[in-house]
N, C-alpha and C positions, 0 to 999 in steps of 0.2 A: 238709319234712314232719318230724313228730316221730318220732324213732327210739325204739323200745321193745325193750330187749334181753330176749329171751325164753328164753335158754339159760343154764343155771346157771354153766357154767365161764367164760363171758364176764364175768358179774358178778364172779366170784371174782378173775380177773386184774385187772379194773379197780379193785376196792377194795383189793387187796393193795398196789398201787403207792402208796397213801396212807399207809402205815405209817411210823413214825419210823425214822430211820437207825440208831438204837440197837437196834431190834428184831431178834432173831436170826431168820434165815429158817426157816419151818416145814419139817418133814421132808417133808410132802406136803399139798397143798391139799385141803380137805374142805368140804362144805356140806350143809346139811339144809334141806328145804322143809317148811314148816308149812302145813296139817295133814297133807300127804301122807306125810311120812317121820318126823314126830314129832307126838304127840297135842296137845301144847301148846307155846307158845313157851318156857316155862321148861324143859320136857323137852329141847328142842333146845339151849338154852344150857348145860344141865348136861352134855351130851355133849361140850362144848368143841370144836366145829368152828371152822374159820376164818370161815365165813359162815353166818348163819341168814337164810333168805329166807322171807318171810311173804306168803301170798296176800292179795289184797284182801278186806276184810271187817272185822268188829268182833269183838275178842277180849276176854274179861273178865279176862285175865291182868294181874296187877301183878308185873312181872318184876324180878329182881335180876341184874345183870350183874357178874361178879367177874373174868373173864379176858378177855383180848384177843379181840375179835370184831367182825365187821361184821354189823349187824342192819339189814336192808333190806326194803322192799317188793319182792316178786318182779316185779310188773308196774309198774315205776316209770315213770309217764307224766308226770313233772314235778310231780306233786302227792302229798300225803300220803294214801295210799289204804288202808293197813293201820292200823287203829285199836286201840290198846292202852290198858288202864285206867290203868296207871302204870308208871314205870321208876325203878329205883334203881341207880346205878353205884357199886359198892363194890370197888375194885381190890384184888386179893391181891398180896402181895409175893412174886414168883416169880423174882427175880433179874435182871429186865430191865425196861425202860421200855415198858409196854404202850400200845397205841392202841385206842380205842373209837370206832366209827363207827356212826352211825344215819343212814339215808337213806330218805326217803319214808315216814316213820312219823308217825302222829298219836298223841299222848299226851293222853288226855282228863283225866287227873289230873295231879298234880305230877310233874315229873321231878327227882329228887333226886341229888345227888352227895355221897357220904360217903367221903372220901379223906383219911386222916391221915398216911400214910407213903410212898405210892408216887408217884414222878415219872411222870406219865402224860400222854397227849394225848387230848382228846375232840373229835370233829368231829360236828356235827349239820348235815345238809344236806337242804334241802327238807322239813324236819319241821314239824309243827304242834303247838305246845305250848299246850294250852287253859288250863292252870293254872300256867304259868311254869316257870322253871328255878331251883332252890334248892340252894345249896351249904351243907351242914350240917357240914362238916368242922371239927374242933377245931383242926387245924393246916393251914397252907397247903401243899399238896403238888402240886396240878394244875399242870403246867408249860406246858400249851398248851391253849387252848380256842378252837374255831372254830364260829361260827354262820353258816351260809351259806344264803341264800334261805329263811329260816324265817319262819313266822307265829307270833308269841308274844303271848299274852293274859295280862293280870294283872301283878302285881309279880314281878320276878325279882331274885335275889341271886346274883352271880357272884364267886367268889374264885379268883384265879389268881396264881401266883408265876412270871410269865413273860409269854408272848405271848398276848393275847386279841384276837380279831377278830370283829366283827359286819359282815357284808357282804351288802347287798341284802336285808335283812330288813324285815318289816312288824311293828311292835310296837304293840299296843293296850294300853298299860300303862306301867310304869316299869322301868328297868334300873339296879340298883345294882351297880357293879363295882369291883374293885381288890384291895387288900391286897398285902403283900409288895412285890416288884419288878415289878408289873404294867405291861407295855407295851401300852397299849390302842389299838386301831385300829378306828374305826367309819366306814363309808363306804356311801353309796348306800342308806341306810335311811330309812324313814318311821315316825315316832313320832306316835301320836295319843293324847291324854290326856283326862281327865275333870275338869280344873281343879285337881288337887292333885299334890304330889310333884315330883320332877325326872324328866324324860324319861330323862336319862342323868346319874347321880350317882355319887359315890365311896363305896366301902366302905373306910374308913381313908384311903388316898390312893393315887395312881398314881405310878409312876416317871416315865412320860411318856405323852402321848396325841397321836394324830393323828386329828382328827375333821373329815371333809370330805364335802361333797356329800350332806348329809342334810336332812330336813325334820322340824321339831319343832313340834307344834301342840297347844295347849290344856293347858298345865301351869302350875305355879308357876314352875319353872325349865325352860328348854329344855335347857341344859347347865350342870351344876354341877360344876366340875372343880377338883381340887387336885393339884398335881404336885410332885415333888422335883427333876426335871430340866428337861424342856421340854414345853410345850403348844403345839400348832399346830392352830388352828381356822379353817377356810377354806371358802368356797363353801356355807355352810349357810343355811337359812331357819328362823327362829323366829317363829311367829305366836301371838298371844294367850296369852302366858305372863305371869301376873299379877305375879310378883316380878321376874324377870330373864330376858331371852332367853339371854344367854351370860354366865356368871359363872365366872371362872377366877382362881386364886391360886397362889402359890408358883412357884419356878423361873423360867425364861425363857419369856415369853409372846409368841406371834405370832398375831394375830387379823386376818384379812383377807378381803375380798370376801364378807362375810356380810350377810344382811338380817334385821332385827328389826322386826316390825310389831306395834303395839298391845300392847306388853309394859310391865311396871312400869318397869324400867330396860332399855334396849336391851342395853348391854354394860357389865359391871363387871370390872375387872382390878386385881389387887394382887400384882404379882410380887415375888420376892425377888432377881431378876436383871434383865436387860434386858427391854425391852418394845417391840413394834411393833404399832400399831393402825392399819391402813391399808385404804382403799378399801371401808369398810363403809357400809351404808345403814340408818339408824334412822328409823322413821316412827311418829309418834303415841304416844310413850312417855308413860305416866301420871306418871312422875317424871323422872329424868334420862335423856338420850339416851345419852351416854357418861360413866361415872364411873370415873376412873382414878387410881390412887395409885402413886407410884414413889419409890424411893430410889436408883435406878440410871439408866442411859441409857434414854431413851424417845423414840420417834418416833410422832407422831400426825399422819397425813398422808392427804389425799384422801378424807376421810369426808364423807358427806352426812347431816345430822341436821335433821329438821324436825318441827314440831308437837309437841314434847315439852311437857308441862305445866310442868316446872321448867326448869332450864338445859339447853341443848343439849349442851355439852361442858364437863366439869369435869376438871381435872388438878391433883391435889395432889402437889407435888414438894418433897422435902427432900434436900439434898446430892446433887442429880441433875443430869444433862445432858439437857435437854428441848427438843425441837423440835416445835412445833405449826405445821404448814404446809399450805397449799392445802386447807383444809377449807371446807365450805359449811354454815352453821348458821343456819336461818331459821325465823321464825314460832313460836319457842318462847315459853312462858309467862313465863319470866324472862329471862335473858341468853343470848346466843348462845354465848359462851365465858365461863363463870362461875367462882365461887369459893364454897367453904364454909370457914369458919374462916380460916386463913392461906393457903389455896390461891389461885392456882396457883403462886406463885413464892417462898414463904418458904424461905430457905436454899438455893435452887437455885444450883449453881455455874456453870451456863450455861443461859440461857432464851431461846429464839428463838420469836417469834410473827410469822410473815410469810405474806403472800399468801392470807389467809383472807377469806371473805365472811360477814358477820353482818348479816342483813337482817330488818327487820320484827319484831324480838323485843319481848316485853312490857316489858322493863326496858332493859338496855344491850346494846350490841354486845359489849363485853368488860367484865366486872366483876373488878377486880383485888383480891387479898387483900393484896398487897405491891407497892409501885411499882417494885421492882427488876427489871430485865430487861436482857439483854445486847443483843438485837437485836429491834426492833419496826419493821416496814416493810411497805408495800404491802398492808395490810389494808383492805378496803372495808367500812366501817361505816355503813350507810345505813338511814334510816327506822326506827330503834329508838326506842321510845316515850319513854324517859327520857334519851336521848342516846347518843353513840358509846361512851363509856368512863366507868367509875367507879373512883375510887381511884388514878388516875394521869393526869397531863397527856397528852393525845393526842400521838402522834408526828407530826411535820411530814411524814413520808413516808407516812402513811396517807391513805386516800381516803374520800370521802362521795358516791358516785355510784350512781345506780340501775343495778344490773348488767344489767338487761333479760334475764331468763331466757326460755327457749323457751316453756314451758307450766307456769307455777307451780301452777295449780289441780290439775293431774294429776301433779305431782311431777317434771317434767322441768327440772332445774336446769343444763342446758347453757346456755352463753351464746349468745344470738341474734346474728345477723350484725351487727346495729347496736349491740351492747353497747359502751359507752364504755371498758370494761375491756380491750377488745382493742387499744386504741390506747396503752396504758401500756407502752411498749417497755422502759422501765427495769425494770419489775417482772417481766416475763415473764407466764406463765399465772397468773391469780388464780382462786381457787376450786378445787373438786374435779374438775370435769368438762370444763373447756375449752369449745370451741365445737362446734356441730353439731346443729341442730334436725331433728327428724323431721317431714317434711311429706309431702303427697300425692305429690310427685314422687320422693322418695327412699325411701319406705317399702318398696318391693320389694327394695332392697338390704340391708335389715335381716336377712333370713333367710339364714343360712349353711348350714342343714341342715333338710331336711323330707322324711321318708320314712314310708311306711305299708305294712304287710303283714298279711295275715290269719294269725292264730294259732288254735289249737284253742279258746281261751277268749274270742276276740274279735279286734278289729283293733287292732294296736299301732302308734301314731303317735309318731314321734320328731321333735322340732323344736328348733332352737337359733338364737338371734339372733347377729348378727355381732359384737356387743360382749360376748357372753357373759352378758348380763344377762337380766332377766325383767321385761317391761313389764306392769304389772297389767292394762292394757286390752286386751292381745292375747288372743284366744280362738280355740279350734279349732271349726270348723263342718263339718257333714256335709250332703251333698246327694245327690239321686238322679240328677243329671246334672252335666255340667261347668258348666252355667249355673244350677244350683240347682233349686228353692228350697233355702235353707240353714237348718239348725237347729243349735242348740248342744247336742250330746249330753252326757249325764251320763257322765263317764269316771272311771276310777281313775288318779290322777295321782301321779307320782313324779319324782325328780330323779336323773339318772345323769350324773355329770360336770357340764358346763355345759348339758346338754341336758334338756329337759322330755320325759318319756315319759307318754303317755296311752293307756290301754287302754279301748277302746270295746266294752263287753260287750253293748250293745243293738243293735249293727249287724246287719242281716239277713244270714243266711249264704248265701242263694240269690239275692242281688241284687248288682249292681255298686254300689260306694259311692265317692263323691268326697269329698275333704277339702281344706279350705283354711284358712289363717290369716288372721284379720281383726282390725282394731282400729277403734275409733270415733275419728273426727277431726271435731270440731264436731258437726253434726247427721247426718253421713254415716258409713257403715261402709265401710272401704276394705280390699280384699284385699291381703295382703302376698305378692306374687309369684304364681306359678302354682299351680293346684290339682293334686292327685295322685289317680290312680284305683286302686282295689283291685278285682280281679276277683271274681266270685261264687265262693263256696266250695261245699262239698259240699251237695247237696240230697237225697241218698238214701244208704241203706246199700248198699255194693257192694264186691265184690272187684275191684280194678282192675288188679292185676299179680301174676304169679308168675314169677320169673326167677332162674335159668334153668329152663326147662321144655320138653323133657326136660333133665336134667342131673344131675351128681353134686356133692357138696359142699354148702356152705351155700345156702339159698334165701331170697331177699327176697320177702316177702309184703306187698303194699300194699292198703289198704282204706280206705273212707270211712264216717263216721258223720254222719247228718243232724242228730243232736242228741246230747247226752250220754246214754250208755246203758251197760248191762252187755252185753258181747258175748263170744263164744267162737270160738276157732279150734282145730279138731281134725282129725286125719288118720285115715282109715279104710282098711283093706285091702279087697280086692275081695270078701271074705266078710262085710263089714259090721262087722268087729271094730275097736275103737279101737286104732290103732297108735301114736299119740302125741297128747299134750295140749300144744298150743303156747301158748295164752293163754286164760285166763278172768278177766274183771275189768271194772271200770268205766273208760271213757275219755270224753274230752270230744269235742265235735263237731269235724269236720274230717277231714283226711287223716292216716293213721298208717302206720307200717311196722314189721314184725317180721322179724328175721333168725333163721331156723331152721336148725340144723345137721344136719337129717335124722337126729336121734337121738331115742330114747325112754329117759329115764333115762341110763344110761351105754352103751346099746346102739345101734349104728348100724343103721338100717333096711336090709334087703336090697334089691337092685334089684327093680323091678317097678312095677305100676300101683297108684296110690293115689287116694283121693278126699279133697279138702280141703273141709271144711265151715265156712262162715262163718255163725254163728247170731247173730241180732240180734232185738230186740223185734218180735214178731208176724211173724217170717219168717226165712228162711235162704237161702243160696246155696251151691251145690256146684260145684267145678271139678275136672277130672281133672289128675293130676300124675304124671309118669313119672320114676322114679329110676333112674339107671344108674351103673355104676362107671367 
């Protein structure tokens, strides 16, 4: 059940633990509740408390925050429920490094940062920014910025001289970040664009970046990165990016286990230091699959590239040590491993091309720019329209055998059990994926994780395949019983680590639901492993538990909502007077819990008999409650 903290001092303690270590401890904690204790949010901020709590509702305020504070929704149910017209963070220099925290706040206008002199930290958690985040500072001063579980719409510009984190956010727009010594970390986010800009681009450049487990869909660039030190890009998906799925330059570059589908170029890399491009998958690029330039040590290993309109893999190398090994490049419009100008070997001091598969390409298996190479062996160059190689005499150690893939039309480039490449013991493994077809006997072993649980906003299903991949033909299905019938529900889908997370918001709350994973094999639909059952959720508005009762000290109050609604929890004395207001606000359907400390304001309620009223749309429920010392 979702916990909702309804007592002010609990919020204060929780938020104060987030402050920077450089912040001096306050003389005494203080908080103000809007509109109960301050007429407006700005009035509350001007009083300089530690915490400003805002009741659910819409406020016309455009507020300016100048001193360290926690600004939070009082009834934080995991969503942004207090709506503010605009926010401007303008830190004052008071001799220490302040921290600004916003939690559960919706900002319908722009959120501005104007900070020219103060080293500060800003954290936005579970906030909704309808008009983006914009840093208008003339000088780079913000030392730390965190965006956690936020929903951001429109173009955002972030300027940070230090650590910048985007974690589990949903971005419908673009994010331009960087400047100074920005250490950028982006993880578990979903970016959705409208066909222009970069989902994640640079403002100046970054010192370093770690970008992993994100989804980028519908931009010109998924990731457009430039670094001074190191770029690590892994386990991301970029779909339908018209220029490039992942473009990164400068520093040392490590790009691994990403998927780029239907982009202009799948991956572009131009490092100033070493480079490793490994275990990526590029499908249906309208230009090059991989376009890589290097003057240093480079490893290009275990990538799968297919259906690119131009060359599958291009490596331009000058005065470099390059190893291109165990890649699979098939059915590209030009060559499997190709060249522009003098690429791939002009001036390279070491060049190794071994154990690659180039099959069915429109021109050559390999098109050389220069015939010089250090080691060429065990490449399988079969069925390419204009021959195995161009610009160089084929190596006697190369092969021309049909590799016999498992399921070429559906993009499964594992080697089938009868592949002749499996008998080439001198070569070892050839191609990117090795052997192991997925058939009707083995499909159940593919799923390593499959769970489903009811949440207030729907049913959350998490699934993961044994190899950490994502098979396009695998789908989630919902049924009314273990035997079906099955439908494919419309879900909100995201990526967390190697797991796929799907939120089914259309699932009925008052019925048992069954889920299974399935995939099409030939003309049949095959279930992957066992199905899972999710019990029915709340179908009524009801108080379900008061504990302890009788009792002293804090009380846990549990209740259910049949649907999303505005509800109230109040305590009355035996004379019918309001003794305490516990919660007023909007909540989502399902079960909820409030911990009440038996206080009203700062006053502890005396022992005696009280009535707890739970008020909901078109009704209410009242229960007796005995308080004792």
